[in-house]
KOLKE-146499 format. One record per residue: residue number from 1; x negated, y, z of N, C-alpha, C in turn. Coordinates in Angstrom, 1 decimal, always signed. Each point is the difference from the previous one (the first is absolute). Last residue first. Layout:
[site NUM,[X,Y,Z],[X,Y,Z],[X,Y,Z]];
...
! end
This chain:
[site 252,[-73.9,+90.9,-2.2],[-1.1,-0.8,-0.1],[+0.3,-1.3,-0.7]];
[site 251,[+1.9,+5.5,+0.1],[+0.2,-1.4,+0.1],[-1.3,-0.7,+0.0]];
[site 250,[+2.7,+5.1,+0.5],[-1.3,-0.6,+0.0],[+0.2,-1.5,+0.2]];
[site 249,[+3.7,+2.6,-1.4],[-0.9,+1.0,+0.4],[-1.4,-0.4,+0.0]];
[site 248,[+3.6,-2.9,-0.9],[-0.2,+0.9,-1.2],[-0.9,+1.1,+0.4]];
[site 247,[+1.4,-3.3,+3.2],[-1.1,-0.4,-0.9],[-0.2,+0.9,-1.2]];
[site 246,[+2.2,+1.9,+4.6],[+0.3,-0.9,-1.0],[-1.3,-0.4,-0.9]];
[site 245,[-0.1,+1.4,+5.4],[+0.3,+0.6,-1.3],[+0.1,-1.0,-1.1]];
[site 244,[+0.6,+0.4,+5.8],[-0.5,-0.7,-1.2],[+0.3,+0.8,-1.3]];
[site 243,[-0.8,+2.3,+4.9],[+1.0,-0.7,-0.8],[-0.7,-0.6,-1.2]];
[site 242,[-2.6,+0.7,+4.8],[+0.4,+0.7,-1.2],[+1.0,-0.8,-0.9]];
[site 241,[-2.2,-1.4,+4.3],[+1.4,+0.3,-0.1],[+0.4,+0.8,-1.2]];
[site 240,[-3.8,-3.9,+2.2],[+0.1,+1.3,-0.7],[+1.5,+0.3,-0.2]];
[site 239,[-1.4,-3.1,+4.2],[+0.1,-0.1,-1.5],[+0.2,+1.4,-0.6]];
[site 238,[-2.4,-1.9,+4.8],[+1.0,+0.8,-0.6],[+0.0,-0.1,-1.5]];
[site 237,[-1.4,-4.0,+3.5],[-0.5,+1.2,-0.6],[+1.1,+0.8,-0.7]];
[site 236,[+0.5,-3.2,+4.4],[+0.2,+0.0,-1.5],[-0.5,+1.3,-0.6]];
[site 235,[-1.6,-3.0,+4.5],[+0.6,+1.3,-0.4],[+0.1,+0.0,-1.5]];
[site 234,[+0.1,-4.1,+3.9],[-0.7,+0.6,-1.1],[+0.7,+1.3,-0.4]];
[site 233,[+1.8,-2.1,+3.6],[-1.4,-0.3,+0.3],[-0.9,+0.5,-1.1]];
[site 232,[+4.9,+0.2,+0.4],[-0.8,+1.2,+0.2],[-1.4,-0.3,+0.4]];
[site 231,[+3.8,-3.0,-1.3],[-0.2,+0.2,+1.4],[-1.0,+1.2,+0.4]];
[site 230,[+1.1,-1.3,-4.5],[+1.3,+0.2,+0.6],[-0.2,+0.3,+1.5]];
[site 229,[-3.8,-1.2,-2.5],[+0.5,+1.4,-0.4],[+1.3,+0.3,+0.7]];
[site 228,[-1.9,-4.3,+0.4],[-0.8,+0.9,+0.8],[+0.5,+1.5,-0.3]];
[site 227,[+1.9,-3.5,-2.5],[+0.4,-0.2,+1.4],[-0.7,+1.0,+0.9]];
[site 226,[-1.3,-0.3,-4.5],[+1.4,+0.6,+0.0],[+0.5,-0.1,+1.5]];
[site 225,[-4.1,-2.2,-0.9],[-0.1,+1.5,-0.1],[+1.3,+0.7,+0.1]];
[site 224,[+0.1,-4.6,-0.3],[-0.5,+0.4,+1.3],[-0.2,+1.5,+0.0]];
[site 223,[+1.2,-1.9,-4.1],[+1.1,-0.1,+1.0],[-0.4,+0.5,+1.4]];
[site 222,[-3.3,-0.2,-3.4],[+0.9,+1.1,-0.2],[+1.2,+0.0,+0.9]];
[site 221,[-3.0,-3.7,+0.2],[-0.7,+1.3,+0.5],[+1.0,+1.2,-0.2]];
[site 220,[+1.3,-4.2,-1.8],[+0.1,+0.0,+1.4],[-0.6,+1.3,+0.7]];
[site 219,[-0.5,-0.6,-4.6],[+1.4,+0.3,+0.3],[+0.2,+0.0,+1.5]];
[site 218,[-4.2,-1.3,-1.5],[+0.2,+1.4,-0.1],[+1.4,+0.4,+0.2]];
[site 217,[-1.3,-4.6,+0.2],[-0.6,+0.8,+1.1],[+0.3,+1.5,-0.1]];
[site 216,[+1.6,-2.8,-3.4],[+0.7,-0.3,+1.2],[-0.6,+0.8,+1.2]];
[site 215,[-2.2,+0.2,-4.2],[+1.3,+0.8,+0.0],[+0.7,-0.3,+1.3]];
[site 214,[-4.0,-2.4,-0.6],[-0.2,+1.5,+0.2],[+1.2,+0.8,+0.0]];
[site 213,[+0.3,-4.6,-1.1],[-0.4,+0.2,+1.4],[-0.2,+1.4,+0.3]];
[site 212,[+0.9,-1.1,-4.4],[+1.2,-0.2,+0.8],[-0.3,+0.2,+1.5]];
[site 211,[-3.5,+0.2,-3.1],[+0.8,+1.2,-0.1],[+1.3,-0.2,+0.8]];
[site 210,[-2.9,-3.6,-0.3],[-0.7,+1.0,+0.8],[+0.9,+1.3,-0.1]];
[site 209,[+1.5,-3.6,-2.5],[+0.1,-0.3,+1.5],[-0.7,+1.1,+0.8]];
[site 208,[-0.1,+0.5,-4.9],[+1.4,+0.0,+0.6],[-0.1,-0.2,+1.5]];
[site 207,[-3.9,+2.5,-2.6],[+0.5,-1.3,+0.1],[+1.2,-0.1,+0.8]];
[site 206,[-1.9,+4.1,-3.2],[+0.0,-0.5,+1.3],[+0.6,-1.4,+0.0]];
[site 205,[-0.4,+3.0,-3.9],[-1.2,+0.3,+0.7],[+0.0,-0.5,+1.5]];
[site 204,[+2.6,-1.8,-4.8],[+0.1,+0.7,+1.2],[-1.3,+0.2,+0.8]];
[site 203,[-0.3,-0.8,-5.3],[+0.5,-0.7,+1.2],[+0.1,+0.9,+1.1]];
[site 202,[+0.0,+0.5,-5.8],[-0.8,-0.1,+1.2],[+0.7,-0.7,+1.1]];
[site 201,[+3.1,+2.3,-3.6],[-1.2,-0.8,-0.1],[-0.7,+0.0,+1.3]];
[site 200,[+4.4,+2.0,-0.7],[-0.4,-0.1,-1.3],[-1.2,-0.9,-0.2]];
[site 199,[+3.8,-0.4,+3.9],[-1.3,+0.6,-0.3],[-0.3,-0.2,-1.5]];
[site 198,[+5.2,+0.0,+1.2],[-1.2,-0.8,+0.3],[-1.3,+0.7,-0.4]];
[site 197,[+4.4,+2.9,+1.4],[-0.4,-1.0,-1.0],[-1.2,-0.8,+0.4]];
[site 196,[+4.4,+3.4,+1.7],[-1.3,-0.5,+0.4],[-0.3,-1.2,-1.0]];
[site 195,[+3.7,+4.6,+0.6],[-0.5,-1.2,-0.7],[-1.3,-0.4,+0.6]];
[site 194,[+3.8,+2.8,+2.9],[-1.0,+0.1,-1.1],[-0.3,-1.3,-0.6]];
[site 193,[+3.7,+3.2,+3.5],[-0.4,-1.3,-0.7],[-1.0,+0.2,-1.1]];
[site 192,[+0.4,+3.1,+4.4],[+0.5,+0.0,-1.3],[-0.4,-1.3,-0.7]];
[site 191,[+0.4,+2.6,+5.3],[-0.4,-1.1,-0.9],[+0.7,+0.1,-1.3]];
[site 190,[-1.5,+3.5,+4.1],[+1.0,-0.2,-1.0],[-0.5,-1.1,-0.9]];
[site 189,[-1.5,+1.3,+5.2],[-0.3,-0.3,-1.3],[+1.2,-0.2,-0.9]];
[site 188,[-0.8,+3.1,+4.5],[+0.7,-1.1,-0.5],[-0.4,-0.3,-1.5]];
[site 187,[-2.5,+2.5,+4.6],[+0.5,+0.1,-1.4],[+0.7,-1.3,-0.4]];
[site 186,[-2.3,+1.0,+4.3],[+1.4,+0.3,-0.1],[+0.5,+0.2,-1.4]];
[site 185,[-4.4,-1.5,+1.6],[+0.1,+1.5,+0.0],[+1.5,+0.4,-0.1]];
[site 184,[-1.3,-4.6,-0.2],[-0.3,+0.5,+1.3],[+0.2,+1.5,+0.1]];
[site 183,[+0.5,-2.1,-4.2],[+1.1,-0.3,+0.9],[-0.2,+0.6,+1.4]];
[site 182,[-3.6,+0.1,-3.0],[+1.0,+1.0,-0.4],[+1.3,-0.2,+0.8]];
[site 181,[-3.3,-3.2,+0.6],[-0.5,+1.2,+0.5],[+1.0,+1.2,-0.3]];
[site 180,[+0.8,-4.5,-1.6],[+0.2,+0.1,+1.4],[-0.4,+1.4,+0.5]];
[site 179,[-0.7,-1.1,-4.6],[+1.5,+0.0,+0.3],[+0.2,+0.3,+1.5]];
[site 178,[-4.4,-0.6,-1.3],[+0.5,+1.3,-0.5],[+1.5,+0.1,+0.3]];
[site 177,[-2.2,-4.1,+0.9],[-0.4,+1.1,+1.0],[+0.6,+1.3,-0.5]];
[site 176,[+0.5,-3.7,-2.8],[+0.8,-0.2,+1.2],[-0.2,+1.2,+1.0]];
[site 175,[-2.7,-0.2,-3.8],[+1.4,+0.4,-0.4],[+0.9,-0.1,+1.2]];
[site 174,[-4.5,-1.4,+0.4],[+0.1,+1.5,-0.1],[+1.4,+0.4,-0.3]];
[site 173,[-2.3,-4.5,+0.7],[+1.1,+0.4,+0.7],[+0.3,+1.5,-0.1]];
[site 172,[-3.7,-2.9,-1.8],[+1.2,+0.1,-0.8],[+1.2,+0.5,+0.7]];
[site 171,[-4.8,+1.2,+2.2],[+0.4,-1.0,-1.1],[+1.3,+0.3,-0.7]];
[site 170,[-1.8,+2.6,+3.7],[-1.1,-0.1,-1.0],[+0.3,-0.9,-1.1]];
[site 169,[+2.8,+3.5,+3.7],[-0.1,-1.3,-0.6],[-1.2,+0.0,-1.0]];
[site 168,[+1.7,+3.9,+2.4],[-1.0,-0.8,+0.7],[-0.3,-1.3,-0.7]];
[site 167,[+2.1,+5.5,-0.7],[+0.1,-1.4,-0.3],[-1.2,-0.8,+0.5]];
[site 166,[+2.6,+4.8,+0.8],[-1.3,-0.6,+0.4],[+0.0,-1.5,-0.2]];
[site 165,[+2.8,+4.3,-2.4],[+0.1,-1.3,+0.7],[-1.4,-0.5,+0.3]];
[site 164,[+1.1,+4.0,-2.6],[-0.1,+0.2,+1.5],[+0.0,-1.3,+0.7]];
[site 163,[+0.6,+0.4,-4.8],[-1.4,+0.2,+0.4],[-0.2,+0.2,+1.5]];
[site 162,[+4.4,-0.6,-1.8],[-0.8,-1.2,-0.2],[-1.4,+0.2,+0.5]];
[site 161,[+2.9,+3.7,+0.1],[+0.5,-1.0,+1.0],[-0.9,-1.3,-0.1]];
[site 160,[-0.6,+3.6,-3.2],[-0.5,+0.3,+1.4],[+0.4,-1.0,+1.0]];
[site 159,[+1.6,-0.8,-4.5],[-1.5,-0.1,+0.2],[-0.4,+0.4,+1.4]];
[site 158,[+4.6,-2.4,-1.3],[-0.4,+1.4,+0.0],[-1.5,+0.0,+0.5]];
[site 157,[+1.9,-4.4,-2.4],[+0.0,+0.7,+1.3],[-0.5,+1.4,-0.1]];
[site 156,[+1.5,-5.0,-2.5],[-0.2,+1.4,-0.4],[+0.2,+0.8,+1.3]];
[site 155,[-1.3,-5.5,-1.4],[+0.6,+1.0,+0.8],[-0.2,+1.4,-0.6]];
[site 154,[-1.1,-5.6,-0.3],[+0.5,+1.1,-0.9],[+0.8,+1.0,+0.8]];
[site 153,[-1.8,-4.0,+2.0],[-1.0,+1.1,-0.1],[+0.5,+1.1,-0.9]];
[site 152,[+2.8,-3.7,+3.3],[-0.3,+0.4,-1.4],[-1.0,+1.2,+0.0]];
[site 151,[+2.1,-2.7,+3.8],[-1.5,-0.1,-0.3],[-0.3,+0.5,-1.5]];
[site 150,[+4.5,-0.3,+2.2],[-0.9,+0.8,+0.9],[-1.4,+0.1,-0.5]];
[site 149,[+4.9,-0.9,-2.0],[-1.4,-0.4,-0.5],[-1.0,+0.9,+0.8]];
[site 148,[+4.7,+0.3,+1.0],[+0.0,-1.2,-0.8],[-1.4,-0.5,-0.3]];
[site 147,[+1.6,+2.8,+4.5],[-0.5,+0.2,-1.4],[-0.1,-1.3,-0.7]];
[site 146,[+1.7,+2.0,+4.5],[+0.6,-1.1,-0.8],[-0.4,+0.1,-1.4]];
[site 145,[-1.7,+1.6,+5.5],[+0.4,+0.3,-1.3],[+0.6,-1.2,-0.8]];
[site 144,[-2.3,+0.7,+4.6],[+1.4,+0.3,-0.1],[+0.5,+0.5,-1.3]];
[site 143,[-4.4,-1.8,+1.6],[+0.1,+1.4,-0.3],[+1.5,+0.5,-0.1]];
[site 142,[-1.4,-4.6,+0.8],[-0.7,+0.8,+1.0],[+0.2,+1.5,-0.2]];
[site 141,[+2.1,-3.1,-3.0],[+0.5,-0.2,+1.3],[-0.7,+0.9,+1.0]];
[site 140,[-1.5,-0.1,-4.5],[+1.4,+0.6,+0.2],[+0.5,-0.1,+1.4]];
[site 139,[-4.0,-2.3,-1.0],[-0.2,+1.5,+0.0],[+1.3,+0.7,+0.1]];
[site 138,[+0.2,-4.6,-0.5],[-0.5,+0.3,+1.3],[-0.2,+1.5,+0.1]];
[site 137,[+1.3,-1.6,-4.1],[+1.1,-0.2,+1.0],[-0.5,+0.4,+1.4]];
[site 136,[-3.1,+0.0,-3.6],[+0.9,+1.1,-0.1],[+1.2,-0.1,+1.0]];
[site 135,[-3.1,-3.5,-0.3],[-0.7,+1.1,+0.6],[+0.9,+1.3,-0.1]];
[site 134,[+1.6,-4.0,-2.1],[-0.2,-0.2,+1.5],[-0.6,+1.2,+0.7]];
[site 133,[+0.4,+0.0,-4.8],[+1.3,+0.0,+0.6],[-0.1,-0.1,+1.6]];
[site 132,[-3.9,-0.6,-2.6],[+0.4,+1.4,+0.0],[+1.3,+0.2,+0.7]];
[site 131,[-1.6,-4.4,-0.5],[-0.8,+0.8,+1.0],[+0.4,+1.4,+0.0]];
[site 130,[+2.0,-2.8,-3.2],[+0.4,-0.3,+1.3],[-0.7,+0.8,+1.1]];
[site 129,[-1.3,+0.4,-4.5],[+1.3,+0.7,+0.2],[+0.5,-0.3,+1.4]];
[site 128,[-4.0,-2.1,-1.3],[-0.2,+1.5,+0.1],[+1.3,+0.7,+0.3]];
[site 127,[+0.2,-4.6,-1.0],[-0.7,+0.2,+1.3],[-0.2,+1.5,+0.3]];
[site 126,[+1.8,-1.4,-4.2],[+0.9,-0.2,+1.1],[-0.6,+0.3,+1.3]];
[site 125,[-2.1,+2.5,-4.2],[+0.3,-1.4,+0.3],[+0.9,-0.1,+1.3]];
[site 124,[+0.3,+4.4,-3.1],[-1.0,-0.7,+0.8],[+0.4,-1.4,+0.2]];
[site 123,[+2.3,+4.2,-1.9],[-0.6,-0.9,-0.9],[-1.2,-0.6,+0.7]];
[site 122,[+4.9,+2.1,+1.8],[-1.5,+0.0,+0.1],[-0.6,-1.0,-0.8]];
[site 121,[+4.6,+3.0,-0.5],[-0.5,-1.4,+0.0],[-1.5,+0.0,+0.1]];
[site 120,[+2.2,+4.0,+0.8],[+1.2,-0.8,-0.2],[-0.3,-1.5,+0.0]];
[site 119,[-2.7,+4.0,+2.7],[-0.1,-0.9,-1.2],[+1.3,-0.9,-0.1]];
[site 118,[-0.7,+5.0,+2.0],[+0.4,-1.3,+0.4],[+0.0,-0.9,-1.1]];
[site 117,[-2.5,+4.9,+1.2],[+0.5,-0.9,-1.0],[+0.3,-1.3,+0.6]];
[site 116,[-0.1,+5.1,+2.3],[-0.7,-1.3,-0.1],[+0.7,-0.9,-1.0]];
[site 115,[-0.6,+5.5,+2.0],[+0.8,-0.9,-0.7],[-0.8,-1.3,-0.2]];
[site 114,[+0.1,+5.0,+3.0],[-0.6,-1.3,-0.2],[+0.9,-0.9,-0.7]];
[site 113,[+1.2,+4.4,+1.4],[-1.4,+0.2,-0.1],[-0.7,-1.2,-0.5]];
[site 112,[+5.2,+1.5,-1.4],[-0.8,-0.5,+1.1],[-1.5,+0.3,-0.2]];
[site 111,[+3.6,+1.8,-2.8],[+0.8,-1.0,+0.8],[-0.8,-0.5,+1.2]];
[site 110,[-0.7,+3.4,-3.8],[-0.4,+0.2,+1.4],[+0.7,-0.9,+0.9]];
[site 109,[+0.1,+0.4,-5.0],[+1.1,+0.5,+0.8],[-0.3,+0.2,+1.4]];
[site 108,[-3.2,-1.9,-3.0],[+0.3,+1.4,-0.3],[+1.1,+0.6,+0.7]];
[site 107,[-0.9,-4.6,+0.5],[-1.1,+0.8,+0.6],[+0.3,+1.5,-0.3]];
[site 106,[+2.9,-3.0,-1.9],[+0.3,+0.1,+1.5],[-1.1,+0.7,+0.7]];
[site 105,[-0.3,-0.7,-4.7],[+1.1,+0.9,+0.3],[+0.2,+0.1,+1.5]];
[site 104,[-3.4,-3.0,-1.5],[-0.3,+1.4,-0.3],[+1.2,+0.9,+0.4]];
[site 103,[-0.5,-5.1,+0.2],[-0.3,+0.9,+1.2],[+0.1,+1.5,-0.3]];
[site 102,[+0.5,-3.7,-3.2],[+1.2,-0.1,+1.0],[-0.2,+0.9,+1.2]];
[site 101,[-3.4,-0.5,-3.4],[+1.1,+0.6,-0.6],[+1.2,+0.1,+1.0]];
[site 100,[-4.2,-2.3,+0.8],[+0.1,+1.4,+0.5],[+1.2,+0.7,-0.6]];
[site 99,[-1.5,-4.4,-1.4],[+0.9,+0.0,+1.2],[+0.2,+1.4,+0.5]];
[site 98,[-3.1,-1.0,-3.4],[+1.3,+0.5,-0.5],[+1.0,-0.2,+1.2]];
[site 97,[-4.5,-1.5,+0.3],[+0.2,+1.4,+0.3],[+1.3,+0.5,-0.4]];
[site 96,[-1.0,-5.2,+1.4],[+0.0,+0.9,-1.2],[+0.3,+1.5,+0.4]];
[site 95,[-2.3,-4.2,+2.7],[+1.0,+1.0,+0.2],[+0.0,+1.0,-1.2]];
[site 94,[-3.1,-3.6,+0.3],[+1.3,-0.6,+0.4],[+1.1,+1.0,+0.2]];
[site 93,[-4.9,+0.5,-1.2],[+1.0,+0.0,-1.0],[+1.3,-0.6,+0.3]];
[site 92,[-4.2,+1.0,+2.7],[+0.1,-1.3,-0.7],[+1.0,-0.1,-1.0]];
[site 91,[-1.2,+3.6,+3.2],[-0.6,+0.1,-1.3],[-0.1,-1.3,-0.7]];
[site 90,[+3.7,+2.3,+3.8],[-1.2,-0.8,-0.1],[-0.6,+0.1,-1.5]];
[site 89,[+2.8,+4.0,+2.8],[+0.2,-1.3,-0.6],[-1.3,-0.8,-0.1]];
[site 88,[+2.6,+5.1,+1.6],[-0.9,-1.0,+0.4],[+0.4,-1.3,-0.8]];
[site 87,[+0.6,+5.7,-0.5],[+0.6,-1.3,-0.3],[-1.1,-1.1,+0.4]];
[site 86,[+1.0,+5.3,+1.7],[-0.9,-1.0,-0.4],[+0.8,-1.3,-0.3]];
[site 85,[+0.5,+5.9,+0.4],[+0.6,-1.4,+0.1],[-1.0,-1.0,-0.5]];
[site 84,[-1.3,+4.6,+0.1],[+1.1,+0.0,+1.0],[+0.7,-1.4,+0.2]];
[site 83,[-5.3,+0.6,-1.4],[+1.2,+0.6,-0.5],[+1.1,-0.3,+1.0]];
[site 82,[-4.7,-1.6,+0.1],[+0.1,+1.4,+0.3],[+1.4,+0.6,-0.3]];
[site 81,[-3.4,-4.8,+1.2],[+1.1,+0.6,-0.7],[+0.2,+1.4,+0.4]];
[site 80,[-3.1,-3.1,+2.0],[-0.5,+0.7,-1.1],[+1.1,+0.6,-0.9]];
[site 79,[+0.8,-2.9,+3.8],[-0.7,+1.2,+0.5],[-0.5,+0.9,-1.1]];
[site 78,[+2.1,-4.2,-1.1],[+0.9,+1.0,+0.5],[-0.7,+1.3,+0.5]];
[site 77,[-2.7,-3.6,-1.3],[+0.7,+0.6,-1.1],[+1.0,+1.0,+0.4]];
[site 76,[-2.1,-2.4,+3.4],[-1.0,+0.9,-0.7],[+0.6,+0.6,-1.2]];
[site 75,[+2.6,-3.2,+2.2],[-0.2,+1.1,+0.9],[-0.9,+1.1,-0.6]];
[site 74,[+0.5,-4.2,-2.1],[+1.1,+0.9,-0.3],[+0.0,+1.2,+0.9]];
[site 73,[-3.4,-3.2,+0.6],[-0.1,+0.6,-1.3],[+1.2,+0.9,-0.3]];
[site 72,[-0.3,-2.4,+4.1],[-1.0,+1.0,+0.0],[+0.0,+0.7,-1.4]];
[site 71,[+2.8,-3.7,+0.3],[+0.5,+1.1,+0.9],[-1.0,+1.2,+0.0]];
[site 70,[-1.1,-4.1,-2.4],[+1.0,+0.9,-0.6],[+0.5,+1.1,+0.8]];
[site 69,[-5.0,-2.0,+0.7],[+1.4,-0.5,+0.1],[+1.0,+1.1,-0.6]];
[site 68,[-5.0,-0.1,-0.1],[+0.5,+0.4,+1.4],[+1.4,-0.4,+0.2]];
[site 67,[-4.8,-0.9,-3.4],[+1.5,-0.2,+0.2],[+0.4,+0.3,+1.4]];
[site 66,[-4.2,+2.7,-2.1],[+0.3,-1.4,+0.4],[+1.5,-0.1,+0.2]];
[site 65,[-1.7,+4.0,-1.5],[-1.2,-0.8,-0.3],[+0.3,-1.4,+0.3]];
[site 64,[+3.8,+3.6,-1.5],[-0.6,-0.6,+1.2],[-1.2,-0.9,-0.4]];
[site 63,[+2.7,+4.4,-2.5],[-0.7,-1.3,-0.1],[-0.5,-0.4,+1.4]];
[site 62,[+4.0,+3.2,-2.8],[-0.8,-0.1,+1.2],[-0.7,-1.4,+0.1]];
[site 61,[+2.3,+3.3,-4.1],[-0.4,-1.3,+0.5],[-0.9,+0.1,+1.2]];
[site 60,[+3.9,+2.7,-3.4],[-0.9,+0.2,+1.1],[-0.4,-1.4,+0.5]];
[site 59,[+2.6,+2.3,-4.6],[-0.4,-1.2,+0.8],[-1.1,+0.3,+0.9]];
[site 58,[+1.8,+3.2,-3.2],[+0.9,-0.2,+1.2],[-0.3,-1.2,+0.8]];
[site 57,[-2.2,+1.0,-4.2],[-0.5,+0.9,+1.1],[+0.8,-0.1,+1.2]];
[site 56,[-0.9,-3.3,-4.2],[+1.2,+0.4,+0.8],[-0.6,+0.8,+1.2]];
[site 55,[-2.7,-2.2,-3.4],[+1.1,+0.5,-0.8],[+1.2,+0.4,+0.9]];
[site 54,[-4.0,-1.5,+2.0],[-0.5,+0.9,-1.1],[+1.1,+0.5,-0.8]];
[site 53,[+0.7,-3.2,+3.5],[-0.1,+1.4,+0.4],[-0.5,+0.9,-1.1]];
[site 52,[+0.1,-4.7,-0.6],[+1.4,+0.6,-0.1],[-0.1,+1.5,+0.5]];
[site 51,[-3.9,-2.6,+0.3],[+0.3,+0.2,-1.4],[+1.4,+0.7,-0.1]];
[site 50,[-1.4,-1.3,+4.2],[-0.9,+1.0,-0.4],[+0.3,+0.4,-1.5]];
[site 49,[+2.2,-3.7,+1.9],[+0.6,+1.2,+0.5],[-0.9,+1.2,-0.4]];
[site 48,[-1.5,-4.3,-1.1],[+1.2,+0.3,-0.8],[+0.6,+1.4,+0.5]];
[site 47,[-3.7,-1.7,+2.4],[-0.4,+0.4,-1.4],[+1.2,+0.4,-0.8]];
[site 46,[+0.8,-1.9,+4.3],[-0.6,+1.3,+0.1],[-0.4,+0.6,-1.4]];
[site 45,[+1.8,-4.5,+0.3],[+0.9,+1.1,+0.3],[-0.6,+1.4,+0.0]];
[site 44,[-1.9,-4.7,-0.9],[-0.2,+1.2,-0.8],[+1.0,+1.1,+0.3]];
[site 43,[-1.4,-3.5,+3.9],[+0.2,-0.2,-1.5],[-0.2,+1.3,-0.7]];
[site 42,[+0.0,-0.3,+4.8],[-1.2,-0.7,-0.5],[+0.1,-0.4,-1.5]];
[site 41,[+2.3,+4.0,+3.6],[+0.2,-1.1,-1.0],[-1.4,-0.5,-0.5]];
[site 40,[+1.6,+3.4,+3.6],[-1.2,-0.8,+0.0],[+0.1,-1.2,-1.0]];
[site 39,[+3.8,+3.0,+0.2],[-0.4,-0.5,+1.3],[-1.2,-1.0,+0.0]];
[site 38,[+2.2,+4.4,-2.7],[-0.6,-1.2,-0.3],[-0.7,-0.6,+1.2]];
[site 37,[+4.2,+3.6,-0.6],[-1.2,-0.4,+0.8],[-0.5,-1.3,-0.5]];
[site 36,[+3.1,+4.2,-2.3],[-0.2,-1.4,+0.2],[-1.3,-0.2,+0.8]];
[site 35,[+3.9,+3.8,-1.9],[-1.1,-0.2,+1.0],[-0.2,-1.5,+0.3]];
[site 34,[+2.5,+3.7,-3.7],[-0.1,-1.4,+0.3],[-1.2,-0.2,+0.9]];
[site 33,[+3.6,+4.3,-1.4],[-1.4,-0.5,+0.1],[+0.1,-1.5,+0.4]];
[site 32,[+3.2,+4.8,-1.8],[-0.1,-1.4,+0.5],[-1.5,-0.3,+0.0]];
[site 31,[+4.1,+4.2,-1.0],[-1.4,-0.4,+0.2],[+0.0,-1.4,+0.6]];
[site 30,[+4.5,+0.5,-1.7],[-0.9,+1.1,-0.2],[-1.5,-0.5,+0.1]];
[site 29,[+4.9,-2.6,-1.2],[-1.2,+0.0,+0.8],[-0.9,+1.2,-0.4]];
[site 28,[+4.2,-1.4,-2.2],[+0.3,+0.4,+1.4],[-1.2,+0.2,+0.9]];
[site 27,[-0.1,-1.7,-4.7],[+0.4,+1.4,+0.0],[+0.3,+0.6,+1.4]];
[site 26,[-3.6,-4.0,-1.6],[+1.4,+0.1,+0.6],[+0.4,+1.5,+0.2]];
[site 25,[-4.4,-1.8,-1.7],[+1.1,+0.1,-1.0],[+1.4,+0.2,+0.6]];
[site 24,[-4.2,-0.6,+2.5],[-0.2,+1.1,-0.9],[+1.2,+0.2,-1.0]];
[site 23,[+0.0,-3.6,+3.2],[+0.0,+1.3,+0.7],[-0.2,+1.2,-1.0]];
[site 22,[+0.0,-4.5,-1.8],[+1.3,+0.3,+0.7],[+0.0,+1.4,+0.6]];
[site 21,[-4.0,-1.7,-1.9],[+0.9,+0.3,-1.0],[+1.4,+0.4,+0.6]];
[site 20,[-3.4,-1.4,+3.0],[-0.3,+1.3,-0.7],[+1.0,+0.4,-1.0]];
[site 19,[+0.3,-4.3,+2.2],[+0.3,+1.1,+0.9],[-0.2,+1.4,-0.7]];
[site 18,[-1.2,-3.9,-2.4],[+1.5,+0.0,+0.2],[+0.4,+1.2,+0.9]];
[site 17,[-4.6,-0.9,-0.5],[+0.6,+0.5,-1.3],[+1.5,+0.2,+0.1]];
[site 16,[-2.3,-2.0,+3.6],[-0.3,+1.4,-0.1],[+0.6,+0.7,-1.2]];
[site 15,[+0.3,-4.7,+0.4],[+0.8,+0.6,+1.1],[-0.2,+1.6,-0.1]];
[site 14,[-2.5,-2.9,-2.9],[+1.4,+0.1,-0.4],[+0.8,+0.7,+1.0]];
[site 13,[-4.5,-0.6,+1.1],[+0.1,+0.8,-1.2],[+1.5,+0.2,-0.4]];
[site 12,[-1.1,-3.0,+3.6],[-0.1,+1.4,+0.4],[+0.2,+0.9,-1.3]];
[site 11,[-0.1,-5.1,+0.5],[+1.3,+0.8,+0.0],[-0.2,+1.5,+0.0]];
[site 10,[-3.5,-3.5,+0.2],[+0.9,-0.6,-0.9],[+1.3,+0.9,-0.2]];
[site 9,[-3.5,+1.0,+3.2],[-0.5,+0.3,-1.4],[+1.0,-0.5,-1.1]];
[site 8,[-0.1,+0.4,+5.2],[+1.2,+0.1,-0.9],[-0.4,+0.3,-1.4]];
[site 7,[-2.2,-0.3,+4.8],[-0.2,-1.1,-1.0],[+1.2,-0.1,-0.9]];
[site 6,[+1.2,+3.3,+3.3],[-1.1,-0.9,+0.3],[-0.1,-1.2,-1.0]];
[site 5,[+2.6,+5.2,+1.3],[-0.4,-1.0,-1.1],[-1.2,-0.8,+0.5]];
[site 4,[+4.4,+3.7,+1.8],[-1.2,-0.7,+0.2],[-0.3,-0.9,-1.2]];
[site 3,[+3.0,+4.7,+0.1],[+0.0,-1.4,+0.0],[-1.4,-0.5,+0.3]];
[site 2,[+3.6,+4.7,-0.8],[-1.1,-0.6,+0.7],[+0.1,-1.5,+0.0]];
[site 1,[+2.1,+5.0,-2.3],[+0.0,-1.4,+0.0],[-1.2,-0.5,+0.7]];
! end
């Protein structure tokens, strides 16, 4: 499991506890770990994570001295994962780890290399929902896909495939980029309906209008990149080819 954390003192203890209890107690999950990147938090997030590590040796914490953005944080967390499958999610408590129940059998069956959670009902304000829908529609158009929730961060991806992605986003566009980069490699995401709930506490780490502007620019960049790839101006990196293994063998 990999996630970023920035000023999540109000949520991080509950989130990590929920994840740990689920992963340790689920009969279908073997080896597991939780990799969190503390993205230069200025509240008590770092201290809370240090305390949680004392009772959870499976918890790995990557610390940034200064805030670098969610994209950089999740890329660092992914780079420190080691097992065959990685679960991606946020540390704000909006994605219940129990959503993983709907993924396990399909992962174990080897149905795909990449699975993405499609939020049945997004527990965000109207403006955020509209922005996500608009950027998702443009991304689907430029990549020739029809995903219901292009921007969902709740994903289950084969570890070698995910760690091979050269992610570039620094802010909140990391989930959109991961969807696009895996699509570029010719992989098809399998979408599975999931629950999405309101934040348990604290506030979002980015402002709406600045975030909307950055997302529009980044989606445009991804579309332009796709155009260059199709014309051979950019070279697509080779993806790992080893077969996926089930979560009962090694899980994150």
